[in-house]
DRENSE-730707 format. One record per residue (C-alpha): residue number from 1; x, y, z. Coordinates in steps of 0.02 Angstrom, whole numbers, always signed. Last residue first. Layout:
<r k="NUM" u="X" v="Y" w="Z"/>
...
% end
This chain:
<r k="238" u="+4555" v="+6531" w="+5480"/>
<r k="237" u="+4430" v="+6391" w="+5514"/>
<r k="236" u="+4375" v="+6366" w="+5333"/>
<r k="235" u="+4558" v="+6353" w="+5282"/>
<r k="234" u="+4579" v="+6196" w="+5387"/>
<r k="233" u="+4439" v="+6113" w="+5289"/>
<r k="232" u="+4504" v="+6177" w="+5123"/>
<r k="231" u="+4676" v="+6111" w="+5164"/>
<r k="230" u="+4615" v="+5939" w="+5218"/>
<r k="229" u="+4498" v="+5913" w="+5071"/>
<r k="228" u="+4630" v="+5972" w="+4948"/>
<r k="227" u="+4763" v="+5861" w="+5027"/>
<r k="226" u="+4646" v="+5712" w="+5026"/>
<r k="225" u="+4597" v="+5740" w="+4845"/>
<r k="224" u="+4782" v="+5750" w="+4800"/>
<r k="223" u="+4808" v="+5581" w="+4882"/>
<r k="222" u="+4695" v="+5516" w="+4745"/>
<r k="221" u="+4852" v="+5502" w="+4637"/>
<r k="220" u="+4902" v="+5356" w="+4749"/>
<r k="219" u="+4989" v="+5330" w="+4915"/>
<r k="218" u="+4844" v="+5272" w="+5022"/>
<r k="217" u="+4832" v="+5348" w="+5195"/>
<r k="216" u="+4754" v="+5518" w="+5167"/>
<r k="215" u="+4634" v="+5486" w="+5022"/>
<r k="214" u="+4576" v="+5322" w="+5098"/>
<r k="213" u="+4548" v="+5407" w="+5266"/>
<r k="212" u="+4428" v="+5538" w="+5196"/>
<r k="211" u="+4448" v="+5693" w="+5305"/>
<r k="210" u="+4342" v="+5747" w="+5454"/>
<r k="209" u="+4367" v="+5918" w="+5534"/>
<r k="208" u="+4312" v="+5982" w="+5702"/>
<r k="207" u="+4298" v="+6163" w="+5757"/>
<r k="206" u="+4160" v="+6153" w="+5887"/>
<r k="205" u="+4207" v="+6330" w="+5948"/>
<r k="204" u="+4244" v="+6283" w="+6128"/>
<r k="203" u="+4305" v="+6111" w="+6074"/>
<r k="202" u="+4434" v="+6177" w="+5951"/>
<r k="201" u="+4489" v="+6311" w="+6075"/>
<r k="200" u="+4527" v="+6175" w="+6204"/>
<r k="199" u="+4469" v="+6222" w="+6378"/>
<r k="198" u="+4311" v="+6122" w="+6346"/>
<r k="197" u="+4398" v="+5956" w="+6369"/>
<r k="196" u="+4245" v="+5851" w="+6414"/>
<r k="195" u="+4178" v="+5867" w="+6236"/>
<r k="194" u="+4331" v="+5785" w="+6158"/>
<r k="193" u="+4274" v="+5605" w="+6165"/>
<r k="192" u="+4112" v="+5653" w="+6077"/>
<r k="191" u="+4205" v="+5685" w="+5913"/>
<r k="190" u="+4129" v="+5537" w="+5821"/>
<r k="189" u="+4150" v="+5536" w="+5632"/>
<r k="188" u="+4017" v="+5434" w="+5542"/>
<r k="187" u="+4091" v="+5283" w="+5452"/>
<r k="186" u="+4044" v="+5232" w="+5274"/>
<r k="185" u="+4167" v="+5349" w="+5189"/>
<r k="184" u="+4313" v="+5293" w="+5296"/>
<r k="183" u="+4367" v="+5416" w="+5429"/>
<r k="182" u="+4515" v="+5530" w="+5464"/>
<r k="181" u="+4507" v="+5643" w="+5616"/>
<r k="180" u="+4557" v="+5824" w="+5638"/>
<r k="179" u="+4541" v="+5936" w="+5791"/>
<r k="178" u="+4552" v="+6123" w="+5753"/>
<r k="177" u="+4611" v="+6272" w="+5857"/>
<r k="176" u="+4735" v="+6167" w="+5953"/>
<r k="175" u="+4782" v="+6227" w="+6127"/>
<r k="174" u="+4955" v="+6144" w="+6136"/>
<r k="173" u="+4949" v="+6137" w="+6327"/>
<r k="172" u="+4782" v="+6047" w="+6318"/>
<r k="171" u="+4858" v="+5922" w="+6197"/>
<r k="170" u="+5005" v="+5890" w="+6312"/>
<r k="169" u="+4889" v="+5865" w="+6461"/>
<r k="168" u="+4789" v="+5742" w="+6356"/>
<r k="167" u="+4943" v="+5633" w="+6342"/>
<r k="166" u="+5028" v="+5583" w="+6180"/>
<r k="165" u="+5063" v="+5423" w="+6083"/>
<r k="164" u="+5176" v="+5451" w="+5934"/>
<r k="163" u="+5140" v="+5407" w="+5751"/>
<r k="162" u="+5296" v="+5457" w="+5653"/>
<r k="161" u="+5415" v="+5425" w="+5796"/>
<r k="160" u="+5482" v="+5544" w="+5928"/>
<r k="159" u="+5389" v="+5709" w="+5922"/>
<r k="158" u="+5441" v="+5842" w="+5796"/>
<r k="157" u="+5268" v="+5875" w="+5722"/>
<r k="156" u="+5185" v="+5866" w="+5893"/>
<r k="155" u="+5127" v="+6047" w="+5899"/>
<r k="154" u="+5049" v="+6025" w="+5727"/>
<r k="153" u="+5030" v="+6188" w="+5633"/>
<r k="152" u="+4914" v="+6171" w="+5484"/>
<r k="151" u="+4993" v="+6274" w="+5345"/>
<r k="150" u="+4899" v="+6159" w="+5224"/>
<r k="149" u="+5058" v="+6094" w="+5143"/>
<r k="148" u="+5129" v="+6054" w="+5315"/>
<r k="147" u="+4970" v="+5962" w="+5363"/>
<r k="146" u="+4993" v="+5853" w="+5209"/>
<r k="145" u="+5168" v="+5799" w="+5260"/>
<r k="144" u="+5100" v="+5766" w="+5435"/>
<r k="143" u="+4960" v="+5658" w="+5362"/>
<r k="142" u="+5088" v="+5547" w="+5273"/>
<r k="141" u="+5199" v="+5523" w="+5426"/>
<r k="140" u="+5368" v="+5606" w="+5397"/>
<r k="139" u="+5390" v="+5693" w="+5565"/>
<r k="138" u="+5232" v="+5680" w="+5669"/>
<r k="137" u="+5057" v="+5607" w="+5680"/>
<r k="136" u="+4941" v="+5580" w="+5828"/>
<r k="135" u="+4900" v="+5457" w="+5966"/>
<r k="134" u="+4784" v="+5450" w="+6114"/>
<r k="133" u="+4764" v="+5267" w="+6161"/>
<r k="132" u="+4619" v="+5247" w="+6144"/>
<r k="131" u="+4586" v="+5415" w="+6061"/>
<r k="130" u="+4653" v="+5372" w="+5888"/>
<r k="129" u="+4748" v="+5451" w="+5744"/>
<r k="128" u="+4690" v="+5619" w="+5809"/>
<r k="127" u="+4771" v="+5761" w="+5711"/>
<r k="126" u="+4781" v="+5910" w="+5828"/>
<r k="125" u="+4784" v="+6079" w="+5744"/>
<r k="124" u="+4857" v="+6253" w="+5760"/>
<r k="123" u="+4814" v="+6362" w="+5610"/>
<r k="122" u="+4956" v="+6446" w="+5518"/>
<r k="121" u="+4923" v="+6603" w="+5413"/>
<r k="120" u="+4940" v="+6551" w="+5231"/>
<r k="119" u="+5105" v="+6507" w="+5150"/>
<r k="118" u="+5070" v="+6324" w="+5114"/>
<r k="117" u="+4894" v="+6346" w="+5046"/>
<r k="116" u="+4886" v="+6400" w="+4864"/>
<r k="115" u="+5066" v="+6373" w="+4810"/>
<r k="114" u="+5072" v="+6202" w="+4892"/>
<r k="113" u="+4908" v="+6151" w="+4811"/>
<r k="112" u="+4971" v="+6208" w="+4641"/>
<r k="111" u="+5133" v="+6111" w="+4663"/>
<r k="110" u="+5034" v="+5953" w="+4702"/>
<r k="109" u="+4928" v="+5984" w="+4547"/>
<r k="108" u="+5082" v="+5997" w="+4437"/>
<r k="107" u="+5165" v="+5845" w="+4513"/>
<r k="106" u="+5009" v="+5739" w="+4490"/>
<r k="105" u="+4986" v="+5797" w="+4310"/>
<r k="104" u="+5166" v="+5751" w="+4271"/>
<r k="103" u="+5144" v="+5580" w="+4351"/>
<r k="102" u="+4983" v="+5545" w="+4256"/>
<r k="101" u="+5065" v="+5591" w="+4091"/>
<r k="100" u="+5221" v="+5490" w="+4129"/>
<r k="99" u="+5116" v="+5340" w="+4176"/>
<r k="98" u="+5010" v="+5353" w="+4019"/>
<r k="97" u="+5164" v="+5351" w="+3907"/>
<r k="96" u="+5264" v="+5226" w="+4010"/>
<r k="95" u="+5138" v="+5085" w="+4015"/>
<r k="94" u="+5260" v="+4941" w="+3990"/>
<r k="93" u="+5226" v="+4865" w="+4162"/>
<r k="92" u="+5401" v="+4893" w="+4233"/>
<r k="91" u="+5418" v="+5064" w="+4153"/>
<r k="90" u="+5246" v="+5128" w="+4202"/>
<r k="89" u="+5276" v="+5069" w="+4380"/>
<r k="88" u="+5433" v="+5177" w="+4385"/>
<r k="87" u="+5341" v="+5328" w="+4316"/>
<r k="86" u="+5203" v="+5311" w="+4445"/>
<r k="85" u="+5332" v="+5288" w="+4582"/>
<r k="84" u="+5421" v="+5449" w="+4537"/>
<r k="83" u="+5255" v="+5542" w="+4541"/>
<r k="82" u="+5214" v="+5467" w="+4711"/>
<r k="81" u="+5388" v="+5509" w="+4776"/>
<r k="80" u="+5338" v="+5692" w="+4782"/>
<r k="79" u="+5220" v="+5653" w="+4925"/>
<r k="78" u="+5360" v="+5571" w="+5022"/>
<r k="77" u="+5405" v="+5393" w="+5070"/>
<r k="76" u="+5353" v="+5297" w="+4915"/>
<r k="75" u="+5385" v="+5110" w="+4938"/>
<r k="74" u="+5353" v="+5004" w="+4784"/>
<r k="73" u="+5472" v="+4858" w="+4762"/>
<r k="72" u="+5505" v="+4745" w="+4615"/>
<r k="71" u="+5494" v="+4555" w="+4615"/>
<r k="70" u="+5529" v="+4441" w="+4466"/>
<r k="69" u="+5469" v="+4265" w="+4500"/>
<r k="68" u="+5600" v="+4129" w="+4483"/>
<r k="67" u="+5537" v="+4016" w="+4622"/>
<r k="66" u="+5682" v="+4075" w="+4730"/>
<r k="65" u="+5620" v="+4253" w="+4701"/>
<r k="64" u="+5452" v="+4208" w="+4775"/>
<r k="63" u="+5539" v="+4129" w="+4924"/>
<r k="62" u="+5644" v="+4285" w="+4952"/>
<r k="61" u="+5488" v="+4393" w="+4955"/>
<r k="60" u="+5410" v="+4278" w="+5085"/>
<r k="59" u="+5565" v="+4290" w="+5194"/>
<r k="58" u="+5567" v="+4479" w="+5174"/>
<r k="57" u="+5394" v="+4495" w="+5250"/>
<r k="56" u="+5293" v="+4629" w="+5159"/>
<r k="55" u="+5294" v="+4801" w="+5240"/>
<r k="54" u="+5454" v="+4898" w="+5216"/>
<r k="53" u="+5481" v="+4846" w="+5035"/>
<r k="52" u="+5299" v="+4838" w="+4983"/>
<r k="51" u="+5293" v="+4715" w="+4839"/>
<r k="50" u="+5254" v="+4720" w="+4653"/>
<r k="49" u="+5258" v="+4543" w="+4585"/>
<r k="48" u="+5297" v="+4514" w="+4402"/>
<r k="47" u="+5267" v="+4380" w="+4271"/>
<r k="46" u="+5125" v="+4310" w="+4375"/>
<r k="45" u="+5083" v="+4124" w="+4377"/>
<r k="44" u="+4916" v="+4141" w="+4470"/>
<r k="43" u="+4946" v="+3975" w="+4558"/>
<r k="42" u="+5115" v="+4038" w="+4618"/>
<r k="41" u="+5031" v="+4183" w="+4706"/>
<r k="40" u="+4904" v="+4071" w="+4791"/>
<r k="39" u="+5038" v="+3950" w="+4848"/>
<r k="38" u="+5144" v="+4092" w="+4917"/>
<r k="37" u="+5006" v="+4171" w="+5020"/>
<r k="36" u="+5104" v="+4326" w="+5070"/>
<r k="35" u="+5110" v="+4380" w="+5251"/>
<r k="34" u="+5090" v="+4519" w="+5379"/>
<r k="33" u="+5039" v="+4669" w="+5275"/>
<r k="32" u="+4918" v="+4566" w="+5174"/>
<r k="31" u="+4933" v="+4447" w="+5028"/>
<r k="30" u="+4845" v="+4340" w="+4897"/>
<r k="29" u="+4681" v="+4433" w="+4872"/>
<r k="28" u="+4591" v="+4367" w="+4719"/>
<r k="27" u="+4527" v="+4501" w="+4600"/>
<r k="26" u="+4350" v="+4571" w="+4609"/>
<r k="25" u="+4399" v="+4707" w="+4733"/>
<r k="24" u="+4518" v="+4782" w="+4606"/>
<r k="23" u="+4377" v="+4809" w="+4480"/>
<r k="22" u="+4290" v="+4922" w="+4606"/>
<r k="21" u="+4428" v="+5050" w="+4588"/>
<r k="20" u="+4478" v="+5046" w="+4724"/>
<r k="19" u="+4452" v="+4901" w="+4844"/>
<r k="18" u="+4626" v="+4834" w="+4877"/>
<r k="17" u="+4593" v="+4804" w="+5062"/>
<r k="16" u="+4691" v="+4641" w="+5064"/>
<r k="15" u="+4823" v="+4619" w="+4929"/>
<r k="14" u="+4797" v="+4598" w="+4742"/>
<r k="13" u="+4797" v="+4466" w="+4607"/>
<r k="12" u="+4792" v="+4449" w="+4417"/>
<r k="11" u="+4831" v="+4627" w="+4367"/>
<r k="10" u="+4871" v="+4662" w="+4185"/>
<r k="9" u="+4700" v="+4739" w="+4153"/>
<r k="8" u="+4736" v="+4873" w="+4282"/>
<r k="7" u="+4896" v="+4931" w="+4200"/>
<r k="6" u="+4826" v="+5094" w="+4130"/>
<r k="5" u="+4931" v="+5214" w="+4234"/>
<r k="4" u="+4792" v="+5252" w="+4359"/>
<r k="3" u="+4746" v="+5068" w="+4374"/>
<r k="2" u="+4923" v="+5027" w="+4428"/>
<r k="1" u="+4926" v="+5170" w="+4554"/>
% end
């Protein structure tokens, strides 16, 4: 998001897996989802730390604040929150003009995708987070929000938890028309696990769909590319 709003040159450090754009991968990584390297952060002498409220350890955040470092939180929970977050980051980094423009464009394109796909004939799908164990998406998980836009009907949308484990018997009962997996660009999707379950409509017709994992799981303006890829893929099986 920071690069999208023109704040890329202000960055002095990042967290693990910050690899887009390429410039981000050249900066020192000083944190991951489990911990923050306090010494490394202090050595960079940042004016501001942008933290993940529900991810970064609160004890580490408190230590940074004790050292007098300003900390703000980024934690978008819905697709519409991305535009709000872009504007907020624009304010705290003094890039309001570009941030507002990017946010407005994001909201407009998101609305266009909803208008184009959300009211189409539903297609039953199974979104495979993993096969060992079998797990999927539900409720407010990012992919579930995108499936809703695509009129992709997920039988597990109301299951307990955002990423529930399920049994193969439940999937067979749901009879999905399409099986969806997210993969990184450099990984070839493997749907061989499903071949033994030829009572599934998706398997009978070889209706499998691969979507770029970075587009789906990272809350950035590129999320729109993931929604478009997902919706067009589902649409091709209507």
